[in-house]
VOBA-1610 file (N, C-alpha, C; in pm, whole numbers, padded with zeros to 5 digits, always signed):
BEGIN
Met-03148-01003-00569Met-03008-01023-00688Met-03058-01018-00833His-03197-01087-00844His-03218-01049-01008His-03233-00923-01059His-03286-00859-00978His-03331-00702-00976His-03204-00637-00996Glu-03142-00670-00884Glu-02996-00553-00906Glu-02889-00592-01013Gly-02878-00734-01052Gly-02808-00780-01162Gly-02857-00704-01288Ala-02993-00677-01300Ala-03050-00632-01444Ala-03028-00496-01443Cys-03029-00401-01292Cys-03006-00287-01298Cys-02891-00255-01364Val-02794-00294-01297Val-02634-00291-01349Val-02612-00330-01504Leu-02676-00415-01568Leu-02675-00463-01687Leu-02749-00347-01776Leu-02837-00290-01719Leu-02907-00170-01799Leu-02796-00068-01816Leu-02765-00041-01716Leu-02655+00083-01662Leu-02550+00069-01804Arg-02490-00067-01802Arg-02361-00111-01860Arg-02424-00112-02030Met-02528-00130-02057Met-02588-00158-02214Met-02607-00023-02218Ala-02636+00086-02135Ala-02654+00244-02158Ala-02528+00317-02218Leu-02444+00238-02113Leu-02288+00317-02144Leu-02218+00273-02291Met-02221+00169-02310Met-02154+00070-02404Met-02113+00206-02530Val-02245+00244-02590Val-02255+00358-02683Val-02147+00458-02668Met-02127+00501-02534Met-02067+00615-02488Met-01905+00618-02566Ala-01839+00706-02636Ala-01679+00751-02639Ala-01634+00789-02497Gln-01522+00763-02488Gln-01450+00849-02393Gln-01435+00971-02428Gln-01484+01054-02306Gln-01506+01198-02327Gln-01396+01294-02258Val-01318+01225-02187Val-01209+01298-02143Val-01068+01204-02154Pro-00938+01270-02156Pro-00842+01190-02151Pro-00801+01100-02034Cys-00861+01152-01911Cys-00809+01096-01788Cys-00907+01135-01697Phe-00957+01059-01568Phe-01007+01067-01456Phe-00918+01039-01326Phe-00933+01150-01236Phe-00865+01108-01134Phe-00961+01133-00992Ile-00941+01039-00900Ile-01031+01017-00797Ile-00948+01041-00644Phe-01030+01150-00565Phe-00963+01151-00444Phe-01049+01171-00347Gly-01037+01081-00235Gly-01137+01081-00083Gly-01103+00989-00033Asp-01204+00912+00030Asp-01226+00837+00181Asp-01293+00690+00128Ser-01312+00633+00210Ser-01387+00530+00183Ser-01532+00487+00094Leu-01576+00603+00045Leu-01682+00621-00027Leu-01651+00610-00174Ser-01499+00621-00189Ser-01456+00618-00317Ser-01320+00520-00327Asp-01262+00485-00230Asp-01159+00377-00215Asp-01182+00263-00302Ser-01074+00216-00400Ser-01117+00100-00474Ser-00995-00011-00448Gly-00934+00010-00349Gly-00839-00106-00312Gly-00694-00050-00263Asn-00692+00100-00205Asn-00518+00162-00200Asn-00503+00106-00043Asn-00625+00097+00051Asn-00607+00065+00156Asn-00568-00070+00191Asn-00576-00159+00085Asn-00566-00303+00106Asn-00417-00342+00124Arg-00346-00264+00108Arg-00195-00259+00157Arg-00140-00227+00276Leu-00255-00155+00324Leu-00194-00060+00440Leu-00244-00157+00588Leu-00176-00111+00698Leu-00198-00194+00811Leu-00316-00107+00872Thr-00436-00161+00882Thr-00559-00059+00920Thr-00668-00157+00909Leu-00777-00099+01022Leu-00892-00171+01034Leu-01022-00105+00902Ala-00953-00033+00832Ala-01057+00028+00747Ala-01020-00028+00599Arg-01057-00138+00607Arg-01024-00234+00464Arg-01143-00322+00436Ala-01148-00328+00332Ala-01271-00402+00240Ala-01240-00516+00129Asp-01145-00575+00190Asp-01082-00671+00063Asp-01109-00797+00082Tyr-01258-00827+00150Tyr-01280-00977+00209Tyr-01427-00966+00193Pro-01486-01086+00168Pro-01629-01115+00145Pro-01682-01116+00267Pro-01821-01000+00300Pro-01931-01049+00159Pro-01895-00888+00084Tyr-01792-00798+00085Tyr-01752-00711+00030Tyr-01748-00759-00118Gly-01799-00675-00206Gly-01781-00715-00355Gly-01856-00834-00389Ile-01965-00850-00308Ile-02027-00992-00344Ile-02140-00974-00498Asp-02148-00881-00500Asp-02192-00852-00652Asp-02135-00783-00727Phe-02001-00790-00711Phe-01874-00732-00839Phe-01815-00818-00911Pro-01820-00824-01025Pro-01761-00903-01134Pro-01626-00998-01062Gln-01518-00885-01005Gln-01370-00929-00979Gln-01394-00992-00805Gly-01500-00974-00749Gly-01502-01015-00637Gly-01451-00911-00513Pro-01442-00937-00404Pro-01368-00827-00319Pro-01266-00737-00384Thr-01304-00632-00374Thr-01151-00565-00437Thr-01101-00432-00327Gly-01171-00421-00219Gly-01105-00320-00162Gly-01249-00170-00144Arg-01360-00214-00241Arg-01451-00114-00246Arg-01525-00152-00109Phe-01570-00033-00088Phe-01692-00064+00041Phe-01836-00055-00005Ser-01841-00177-00057Ser-02008-00191-00120Ser-02021-00348-00141Asn-02100-00377-00208Asn-02168-00512-00230Asn-02129-00525-00385Gly-02112-00380-00460Gly-02072-00382-00602Gly-02019-00282-00651Leu-02071-00200-00726Leu-02008-00076-00785Leu-02010+00035-00666Ile-01907+00151-00698Ile-01939+00275-00600Ile-01966+00381-00706Ala-02006+00467-00662Ala-02050+00615-00722Ala-01928+00637-00840Pro-01805+00645-00791Pro-01693+00675-00907Pro-01678+00603-01020Asp-01702+00487-01002Asp-01719+00377-01113Asp-01813+00431-01201Val-01939+00483-01157Val-02041+00498-01236Val-02009+00623-01323Ile-01929+00701-01245Ile-01894+00831-01333Ile-01811+00800-01426Ala-01739+00709-01386Ala-01604+00673-01470Ala-01697+00632-01609Glu-01795+00524-01595Glu-01844+00453-01696Glu-01948+00549-01790Leu-01983+00682-01729Leu-02072+00767-01777Leu-01944+00848-01853Leu-01846+00854-01828Leu-01747+00970-01890Leu-01684+00858-02012Gly-01743+00740-02058Gly-01695+00673-02129Gly-01587+00573-02166Phe-01518+00586-02009Phe-01416+00477-01965Phe-01444+00336-01990Glu-01368+00246-02067Glu-01406+00099-02097Glu-01356+00033-01952Asp-01250+00061-01909Asp-01193-00001-01773Asp-01234+00071-01638Leu-01241+00013-01559Leu-01229+00079-01441Leu-01102+00138-01407Ile-01110+00266-01356Ile-01001+00355-01311Ile-00939+00258-01173Pro-00789+00247-01205Pro-00723+00156-01114Pro-00690+00255-00962Pro-00692+00151-00875Pro-00635+00245-00755Pro-00490+00268-00789Tyr-00456+00386-00718Tyr-00282+00427-00752Tyr-00206+00315-00731Ser-00216+00256-00577Ser-00139+00135-00544Ser-00108+00042-00638Gln-00205+00009-00744Gln-00195-00102-00842Gln-00177-00045-00964Ala-00159+00073-01020Ala-00149+00133-01137Ala-00012+00133-01176Thr-00014+00105-01331Thr+00087+00090-01387Thr+00131+00245-01428Pro+00279+00274-01481Pro+00295+00412-01564Pro+00197+00445-01649Gln+00175+00334-01747Gln+00105+00352-01858Gln-00053+00359-01833Met-00071+00289-01738Met-00246+00345-01658Met-00259+00468-01652Leu-00162+00552-01570Leu-00177+00679-01513Leu-00247+00767-01625Leu-00193+00735-01755Leu-00211+00825-01836Leu-00365+00842-01838Lys-00481+00749-01821Lys-00612+00735-01825Lys-00644+00762-01689Gly-00560+00785-01575Gly-00630+00811-01435Gly-00558+00728-01350Ala-00622+00756-01211Ala-00588+00674-01128Ala-00704+00751-00997Asn-00721+00622-00904Asn-00800+00667-00778Asn-00683+00659-00659Phe-00690+00780-00625Phe-00593+00785-00488Phe-00651+00783-00364Ala-00800+00766-00380Ala-00859+00755-00225Ala-00825+00675-00116Ser-00838+00690-00008Ser-00836+00599+00111Ser-00904+00621+00213Ala-00977+00493+00223Ala-01083+00485+00347Ala-01004+00537+00461Ala-01124+00606+00553Ala-01085+00678+00703Ala-00982+00797+00676Ala-00964+00830+00573Ala-00867+00962+00546Ala-00974+01071+00547Gly-00906+01190+00621Gly-00965+01307+00605Gly-00893+01428+00562Ile-00954+01548+00572Ile-00877+01673+00524Ile-00776+01685+00642Arg-00788+01663+00791Arg-00715+01670+00862Arg-00636+01569+00891Glu-00493+01584+00896Glu-00385+01473+00913Glu-00425+01373+01038Glu-00494+01395+01128Glu-00500+01340+01254Glu-00657+01216+01248Thr-00737+01271+01131Thr-00848+01196+01109Thr-00852+01062+01102Gly-00911+00981+01131Gly-00912+00824+01111Gly-00796+00753+01147Arg-00721+00801+01255Arg-00594+00779+01299Arg-00646+00648+01393Leu-00747+00666+01449Leu-00760+00527+01548Leu-00826+00425+01476Leu-00798+00431+01332Leu-00853+00319+01265Leu-00721+00244+01191Gly-00608+00316+01210Gly-00474+00272+01151Gly-00402+00353+01064Ala-00352+00311+00980Ala-00271+00371+00863Ala-00383+00401+00746Arg-00381+00514+00660Arg-00445+00586+00569Arg-00401+00695+00517Val-00459+00732+00406Val-00358+00850+00329Val-00445+00953+00327Pro-00410+01055+00438Pro-00477+01187+00424Pro-00514+01280+00276Leu-00585+01343+00292Leu-00589+01434+00151Leu-00428+01497+00123Arg-00346+01529+00219Arg-00231+01590+00172Arg-00148+01472+00144Gly-00120+01361+00191Gly-00074+01253+00106Gly-00103+01203-00031Gln-00237+01187-00055Gln-00334+01183-00171Gln-00245+01282-00292Val-00256+01411-00250Val-00212+01537-00337Val-00044+01497-00373Glu+00015+01434-00266Glu+00155+01420-00298Glu+00184+01282-00387Asp+00098+01181-00326Asp+00101+01077-00478Asp+00061+01124-00609Phe-00015+01220-00625Phe-00062+01256-00795Phe+00062+01365-00783His+00149+01404-00726His+00262+01492-00765His+00357+01426-00843Asp+00339+01284-00799Asp+00466+01174-00830Asp+00409+01132-00955Ala+00263+01100-00946Ala+00211+01030-01082Ala+00204+01128-01204Ala+00209+01265-01147Ala+00236+01355-01278Ala+00364+01373-01339Met+00457+01326-01224Met+00606+01323-01303Met+00604+01236-01386Val+00564+01084-01349Val+00526+00991-01436Val+00481+01010-01594Ile+00389+01095-01573Ile+00296+01101-01707Ile+00384+01237-01775Ala+00438+01315-01733Ala+00525+01412-01786Ala+00651+01330-01849Glu+00732+01230-01778Glu+00810+01164-01829Glu+00743+01072-01991Ile+00631+01016-01959Ile+00611+00921-02070Ile+00588+01030-02159Leu+00517+01142-02153Leu+00449+01234-02266Leu+00594+01373-02316Gly+00661+01317-02230Gly+00821+01388-02287Gly+00838+01514-02249Ser+00740+01610-02188Ser+00771+01704-02104Ser+00686+01749-02018Glu+00697+01831-01926Glu+00607+01880-01833Glu+00502+01955-01887Asp+00524+02048-02027Asp+00392+02097-02088Asp+00302+02021-02142Ser+00382+01891-02195Ser+00267+01804-02247Ser+00197+01754-02155Ala+00256+01741-02015Ala+00176+01674-01907Ala+00066+01774-01868Ala+00096+01890-01869Ala+00003+01999-01801Ala-00114+02004-01897Glu-00086+02009-02050Glu-00201+02032-02137Glu-00284+01925-02132His-00208+01764-02124His-00288+01654-02067His-00402+01675-01992Leu-00338+01683-01849Leu-00417+01690-01714Leu-00530+01820-01725Ser-00488+01917-01794Ser-00578+02029-01804Ser-00728+02003-01859Lys-00743+01871-01942Lys-00853+01811-01993Lys-00926+01733-01910Cys-00855+01667-01812Cys-00897+01564-01734Cys-00993+01611-01611Ile-01080+01521-01589Ile-01171+01548-01495Ile-01105+01480-01319Phe-01100+01580-01251Phe-01080+01523-01094Phe-01172+01545-01001Ile-01202+01428-00943Ile-01354+01456-00842Ile-01259+01422-00689Val-01297+01512-00587Val-01246+01516-00468Val-01374+01499-00374Gly-01378+01410-00281Gly-01477+01377-00187Gly-01426+01369-00026Met-01410+01455+00024Met-01333+01479+00189Met-01460+01537+00293Gly-01407+01504+00421Gly-01474+01586+00514Gly-01555+01486+00585Gly-01593+01376+00562Gly-01732+01276+00626Gly-01638+01238+00727Asn-01503+01179+00729Asn-01458+01114+00836Asn-01379+01221+00915Asp-01366+01350+00857Asp-01333+01452+00975Asp-01437+01490+01097Tyr-01568+01442+01072Tyr-01675+01445+01170Tyr-01685+01306+01230Leu-01712+01191+01134Leu-01730+01065+01217Leu-01619+01017+01292Asn-01514+01038+01224Asn-01373+01002+01281Asn-01272+01092+01321Asn-01354+01206+01414Asn-01241+01314+01450Asn-01335+01381+01538Tyr-01436+01473+01492Tyr-01506+01553+01552Tyr-01603+01503+01677Phe-01685+01394+01624Phe-01784+01360+01705Phe-01722+01207+01777Val-01592+01227+01811Val-01529+01113+01867Val-01467+01183+01986Pro-01537+01261+02088Pro-01458+01343+02183Pro-01364+01262+02280Gly-01369+01135+02296Gly-01284+01056+02386Gly-01153+01052+02330Leu-01129+01052+02203Leu-01034+01016+02139Leu-00961+01135+02085Tyr-01051+01257+02045Tyr-00999+01360+01966Tyr-01024+01492+02035Pro-00956+01563+02049Pro-00992+01710+02103Pro-01071+01804+02034Ser-01070+01808+01933Ser-01110+01897+01804Ser-01270+01954+01867Ser-01372+01880+01931Ser-01499+01934+01925Ser-01477+02026+02080Met-01412+02014+02185Met-01348+02102+02272Met-01268+02222+02203Gln-01197+02230+02107Gln-01126+02324+02055Gln-01213+02421+01976Tyr-01336+02360+01910Tyr-01402+02430+01809Tyr-01551+02410+01822Thr-01629+02526+01806Thr-01756+02516+01783Thr-01774+02430+01620Pro-01896+02385+01612Pro-01939+02307+01472Pro-01893+02430+01365Glu-01936+02549+01376Glu-01919+02653+01290Glu-01752+02663+01246Gln-01672+02686+01389Gln-01516+02722+01379Gln-01468+02613+01325Tyr-01516+02471+01325Tyr-01450+02351+01258Tyr-01451+02329+01135Ala-01583+02379+01091Ala-01612+02375+00925Ala-01535+02498+00848Ala-01532+02610+00934Ala-01418+02711+00870Ala-01300+02661+00864Glu-01234+02579+00963Glu-01096+02547+00993Glu-01060+02454+00873Leu-01194+02345+00843Leu-01152+02244+00748Leu-01142+02317+00634Val-01256+02409+00589Val-01244+02475+00475Val-01096+02541+00438Arg-01050+02600+00515Arg-00915+02670+00537Arg-00807+02569+00508Ser-00815+02464+00559Ser-00712+02339+00515Ser-00776+02287+00378Tyr-00860+02250+00361Tyr-00911+02192+00196Tyr-00854+02286+00118Thr-00883+02421+00137Thr-00837+02528+00031Thr-00686+02508-00018Gln-00606+02486+00082Gln-00430+02475+00073Gln-00433+02341-00021His-00498+02231+00056His-00469+02118-00016His-00528+02112-00198Leu-00630+02183-00188Leu-00676+02201-00343Leu-00592+02295-00411Thr-00549+02382-00354Thr-00460+02487-00439Thr-00326+02366-00479Ala-00290+02328-00380Ala-00150+02247-00416Ala-00201+02137-00524Leu-00325+02092-00560Leu-00358+02011-00676Leu-00375+02074-00779Tyr-00428+02225-00780Tyr-00418+02285-00906Tyr-00285+02320-00931Lys-00167+02330-00879Lys-00053+02373-00881Lys+00011+02246-00967Glu-00036+02093-00934Glu+00009+01995-00972Glu-00052+01955-01124Gly-00160+02064-01174Gly-00218+02044-01296Gly-00390+02029-01326Ala-00450+02028-01184Ala-00578+01985-01207Ala-00663+02103-01207Arg-00714+02097-01325Arg-00819+02225-01353Arg-00952+02193-01364Lys-01016+02101-01391Lys-01150+02058-01417Lys-01221+01994-01264Val-01224+02038-01166Val-01211+01962-01047Val-01349+01975-00976Ala-01428+01851-00949Ala-01597+01842-00890Ala-01525+01822-00736Ile-01594+01908-00656Ile-01583+01874-00524Ile-01704+01849-00449Phe-01722+01724-00396Phe-01803+01695-00344Phe-01854+01692-00190Gly-01968+01746-00197Gly-01998+01761-00032Gly-02017+01630+00033Val-02036+01654+00176Val-02054+01525+00264Val-02197+01486+00274Gly-02232+01386+00272Gly-02344+01344+00281Gly-02407+01345+00449Pro-02553+01313+00443Pro-02622+01330+00585Pro-02574+01226+00695Val-02444+01230+00725Val-02382+01100+00779Val-02461+01079+00912Gly-02524+01171+00984Gly-02606+01174+01070Gly-02727+01053+01082Cys-02721+00996+00926Cys-02844+00926+00910Cys-02791+00781+00878Thr-02644+00769+00905Thr-02556+00595+00860Thr-02633+00536+01020Pro-02631+00395+00988Pro-02667+00285+01073Pro-02551+00344+01203Ser-02418+00352+01168Ser-02347+00374+01247Ser-02369+00507+01371Ala-02405+00626+01307Ala-02493+00741+01385Ala-02571+00675+01447Leu-02688+00623+01389Leu-02826+00575+01459Leu-02793+00494+01571Ser-02718+00408+01571Ser-02701+00301+01670Ser-02627+00354+01771Gln-02574+00461+01764Gln-02474+00526+01883Gln-02592+00641+01940His-02633+00725+01871His-02725+00832+01895His-02861+00865+01864Ser-02901+00790+01828Ser-03061+00797+01782Ser-03147+00712+01886Pro-03238+00776+01941Pro-03310+00696+02053Pro-03401+00598+01998Asp-03449+00623+01854Asp-03550+00502+01833Asp-03490+00424+01709Gly-03347+00435+01683Gly-03262+00361+01588Gly-03343+00416+01437Glu-03414+00509+01445Glu-03447+00563+01298Glu-03440+00730+01276Thr-03444+00799+01382Thr-03424+00948+01356Thr-03300+00991+01358Cys-03264+01046+01239Cys-03126+01114+01221Cys-03076+01201+01330Val-02923+01189+01325Val-02907+01273+01434Val-02854+01388+01399Glu-02964+01506+01468Glu-02925+01628+01381Glu-02818+01711+01423Ala-02764+01679+01531Ala-02628+01765+01579Ala-02514+01714+01480Ile-02513+01612+01413Ile-02406+01554+01352Ile-02447+01653+01175Asn-02565+01607+01170Asn-02606+01676+01032Asn-02603+01820+01002Asp-02613+01903+01127Asp-02630+02044+01122Asp-02471+02073+01096Ala-02399+01983+01161Ala-02243+02014+01151Ala-02193+02008+01021Val-02246+01902+00973Val-02190+01874+00827Val-02249+01982+00706Arg-02363+02041+00758Arg-02428+02131+00672Arg-02367+02268+00684Ser-02315+02273+00771Ser-02209+02398+00784Ser-02090+02394+00730Phe-02051+02267+00736Phe-01914+02276+00602Phe-01954+02269+00478Asn-02061+02197+00432Asn-02105+02197+00284Asn-02141+02327+00248Ser-02208+02428+00330Ser-02233+02555+00291Ser-02155+02641+00250Arg-02019+02607+00294Arg-01921+02675+00252Arg-01836+02630+00108Leu-01884+02533+00087Leu-01821+02480-00054Leu-01838+02564-00190Pro-01970+02596-00202Pro-01991+02716-00320Pro-01893+02791-00347Asp-01888+02871-00206Asp-01778+02959-00201Asp-01645+02947-00252Leu-01577+02836-00198Leu-01463+02787-00218Leu-01448+02751-00386Val-01538+02696-00452Val-01563+02681-00595Val-01563+02811-00622Asp-01618+02937-00578Asp-01614+03075-00651Asp-01469+03125-00631His-01418+03093-00503His-01267+03138-00508His-01166+03094-00614Phe-01174+02949-00635Phe-01079+02919-00719Phe-01123+02937-00874Asn-01265+02952-00921Asn-01281+02995-01060Asn-01258+03170-01096Ala-01243+03255-00980Ala-01231+03380-00983Ala-01098+03398-01001Arg-00991+03324-00916Arg-00830+03361-00875Arg-00766+03287-00950Phe-00788+03155-01001Phe-00678+03051-01041Phe-00717+03061-01196Glu-00620+03092-01294Glu-00642+03074-01432Glu-00690+02954-01475Gly-00783+02938-01545Gly-00822+02820-01608Gly-00869+02710-01518Ala-00905+02757-01411Ala-00972+02680-01298Ala-01126+02678-01328Arg-01170+02530-01354Arg-01336+02526-01369Arg-01350+02422-01219Phe-01366+02474-01152Phe-01406+02403-01024Phe-01572+02389-01021Thr-01621+02292-00951Thr-01802+02300-00927Thr-01822+02221-00819Tyr-01933+02257-00739Tyr-01998+02178-00633Tyr-02079+02076-00636Ile-02044+01944-00618Ile-02161+01852-00646Ile-02226+01852-00468Asn-02360+01859-00504Asn-02451+01862-00350Asn-02514+01695-00318Val-02402+01618-00265Val-02439+01495-00256Val-02537+01489-00131Tyr-02535+01590-00035Tyr-02609+01602+00094Tyr-02753+01567+00037Ala-02809+01678-00052Ala-02920+01673-00135Ala-02966+01547-00207Met-02896+01494-00267Met-02938+01397-00333Met-02949+01254-00253Phe-02902+01247-00152Phe-02866+01134-00025Phe-03015+01147+00027Asp-03041+01306+00081Asp-03146+01328+00151Asp-03303+01281+00068Asp-03275+01283-00071Asp-03420+01273-00158Asp-03421+01091-00145Ile-03314+01035-00154Ile-03339+00885-00157Ile-03392+00839+00010His-03333+00908+00105His-03360+00888+00230His-03530+00904+00259Asn-03549+01004+00222Asn-03671+01090+00275Asn-03801+01027+00154Lys-03774+00970+00028Lys-03837+00920-00060Lys-03805+00785-00097Pro-03773+00706-00017Pro-03707+00565-00041Pro-03768+00509-00170Cys-03910+00502-00129Cys-04004+00406-00217Cys-03990+00465-00373His-03977+00569-00419His-03944+00625-00527His-03821+00565-00608Tyr-03747+00514-00519Tyr-03597+00448-00571Tyr-03615+00302-00563Gly-03724+00238-00516Gly-03723+00092-00500Gly-03646+00048-00361Ile-03636+00154-00275Ile-03559+00107-00126Ile-03655+00110+00003Thr-03635+00003+00043Thr-03748-00012+00168Thr-03695-00023+00295Val-03565-00043+00305Val-03459-00027+00411Val-03411+00086+00458Thr-03404+00191+00518Thr-03286+00325+00505Thr-03249+00338+00627Asn-03256+00227+00735Asn-03176+00277+00869Asn-03089+00158+00951Val-03092+00070+00864Val-03025-00092+00888Val-02912-00091+00773Gly-02783-00124+00807Gly-02704-00205+00725Gly-02750-00343+00688Cys-02719-00366+00561Cys-02729-00475+00495Cys-02655-00619+00540Cys-02516-00586+00610Cys-02460-00666+00703Cys-02375-00552+00823Gly-02335-00649+00884Gly-02273-00551+01017Gly-02327-00640+01150Leu-02341-00560+01250Leu-02319-00600+01388Leu-02380-00494+01465Gly-02475-00568+01555Gly-02525-00491+01659Gly-02655-00402+01645Arg-02660-00308+01707Arg-02802-00224+01685Arg-02785-00152+01542Asn-02889-00172+01446Asn-02916-00115+01339Asn-02775-00177+01228Asn-02718-00280+01266Asn-02621-00318+01199Asn-02508-00220+01190Gly-02501-00129+01316Gly-02407-00006+01292Gly-02307+00000+01392Gln-02282-00141+01439Gln-02164-00080+01544Gln-02014-00149+01469Ile-02029-00188+01382Ile-01924-00242+01289Ile-01935-00268+01145Thr-01837-00255+01045Thr-01851-00302+00926Thr-01868-00428+00903Cys-01904-00490+00770Cys-01940-00620+00750Cys-01791-00702+00800Leu-01889-00804+00877Leu-01773-00915+00939Leu-01709-01040+00806Pro-01595-01047+00813Pro-01556-01109+00702Pro-01641-01279+00705Phe-01672-01277+00557Phe-01769-01413+00517Phe-01879-01421+00600Glu-01926-01301+00612Glu-02081-01295+00676Glu-02174-01312+00571Val-02295-01383+00612Val-02385-01363+00497Val-02505-01250+00512Pro-02470-01139+00394Pro-02541-01026+00387Pro-02700-01052+00352Cys-02775-00944+00400Cys-02908-00943+00351Cys-02927-01006+00176Pro-03038-01060+00169Pro-03066-01126+00018Pro-03104-00993-00062Asn-03194-00910-00019Asn-03234-00785-00099Asn-03177-00693-00092Arg-03032-00694-00144Arg-02959-00569-00139Arg-02968-00452-00193Asn-03073-00469-00333Asn-03105-00339-00399Asn-03185-00294-00315Glu-03281-00308-00214Glu-03356-00260-00125Glu-03306-00177-00013Tyr-03216-00217+00014Tyr-03129-00127+00142Tyr-03085-00003+00069Leu-03054+00120+00149Leu-02982+00217+00118Leu-02854+00199+00181Phe-02850+00151+00317Phe-02686+00115+00322Phe-02655-00036+00317Trp-02544-00057+00298Trp-02455-00190+00269Trp-02421-00220+00387Asp-02306-00136+00460Asp-02291-00164+00589Asp-02324-00034+00718Ala-02231-00015+00776Ala-02250+00088+00919Ala-02262+00221+00839Phe-02173+00242+00706Phe-02168+00395+00699Phe-02184+00394+00535His-02185+00304+00449His-02170+00300+00292His-02275+00232+00238Pro-02310+00325+00130Pro-02441+00313+00049Pro-02416+00153-00010Thr-02533+00094-00071Thr-02513-00022-00154Thr-02501+00018-00297Glu-02453-00079-00339Glu-02442-00054-00529Glu-02587+00041-00567Ala-02691-00032-00538Ala-02809+00047-00623Ala-02815+00196-00560Val-02778+00254-00421Val-02754+00385-00407Val-02640+00438-00493Gly-02506+00371-00475Gly-02386+00429-00540Gly-02444+00438-00708Ile-02540+00374-00783Ile-02552+00382-00917Ile-02635+00509-00938Ile-02766+00513-00826Ile-02823+00661-00834Ile-02736+00771-00824Leu-02643+00798-00703Leu-02565+00879-00661Leu-02477+00908-00804Gly-02422+00835-00870Gly-02310+00828-00970Gly-02394+00916-01088Lys-02514+00855-01118Lys-02561+00935-01246Lys-02624+01072-01216Arg-02664+01087-01097Arg-02683+01242-01056Arg-02577+01353-01022Cys-02440+01275-00994Cys-02337+01364-00949Cys-02283+01393-01128Phe-02327+01278-01256Phe-02254+01308-01341Phe-02361+01412-01411Glu-02500+01389-01402Glu-02596+01497-01470Glu-02696+01529-01408Ala-02701+01667-01324Ala-02790+01698-01258Ala-02932+01674-01285Glu-03015+01612-01173Glu-03169+01642-01199Glu-03230+01772-01162Lys-03138+01785-01053Lys-03235+01940-01016Lys-03136+02049-00999Pro-03159+02179-01043Pro-03065+02296-01036Pro-03004+02288-00908Ser-03061+02230-00772Ser-02944+02217-00665Ser-02860+02125-00643Asp-02848+02020-00765Asp-02751+01883-00738Asp-02620+01959-00781Ala-02596+02069-00841Ala-02452+02123-00858Ala-02448+02247-00897Tyr-02342+02302-00882Tyr-02302+02446-00865Tyr-02159+02482-00891Pro-02140+02553-01015Pro-02242+02570-01115Pro-02289+02501-01223Ile-02209+02368-01243Ile-02242+02290-01342Ile-02230+02138-01304Asp-02285+02052-01364Asp-02277+01922-01339Asp-02136+01848-01390Ile-02084+01738-01377Ile-01962+01675-01443Ile-01993+01659-01580Arg-02117+01604-01618Arg-02141+01590-01781Arg-02084+01732-01872Arg-02105+01843-01818Arg-02091+01986-01865Arg-01932+02022-01832Leu-01890+01979-01720Leu-01730+01978-01687Leu-01664+01938-01809Ala-01703+01798-01811Ala-01649+01747-01909Ala-01640+01802-02073Glu-01733+01869-02094Glu-01760+01933-02250Glu-01653+02033-02263Ile-01625+02115-02141Ile-01589+02241-02164Ile-01415+02233-02206
//
């Protein structure tokens, strides 16, 4: 705990000197980015109870972590003093600085995550943004002023993980794996993704960072169900995800070549996560295959139980629960999404350079 607190404190001190670099920051995605939108929904995909938020100043907020998540870190690195509010809690005035539309269990496909209950799929998140853009236009006095304002903002979109974990690889509940090969499914996802991102562009998004899907075959959930030894990542799942990710640089090129003013970029989260997973000691991580809290094999059968006592050395764990990284890993990923450490981290540019354009 002491180490973890110090880690976050150092991050905060490093950030305090930075001025806000863009007027607003909008977040779209799933449980890796949800900061409380699902709290108001009838769903199993929610995290508004302890031990979630055990290391977060406000306690449990709906973030699927013990503390900060990667978008919080990116917001701080962009110079925002306050956390970006979930759309469900944002006032009209707050929307001028951005909002978080992410919804746990959501996917690119409408039916993804339905087994867990209510959620806001990507289509719904874009529709919510449409409403927000109209409010911004009202406050600023015209649609032109709103468009000018939004063109300078950063948008991040991280979708697709649930389209595998809560759709394709649940053959008992979803027919997709019978309908498509992994390659066909990836192509179909990207086709649908392109439509939703086009709608987002039409609503005013210009500087857009698309986050790839991480190696979800290495999550405690995947290991508990499919790994013979509880340690070896499930390659069938990771292969399918890589097939999806490999199409995203072309998606970025498509927007940048054909859409006026579009500045899209791809953030290679898979490679970053892989680095931490393969060289955990380098990052102070000692446990890579078990959730810090949860139930069953690898703590991977279920997310954290209400009021469960989690592991004490949270900063040494890669995973907080069956699916989601700890705050320690969220900080590493957030910093690296913002400023690439390796050329392979971002294509064509990282978020720091996207903000400067």
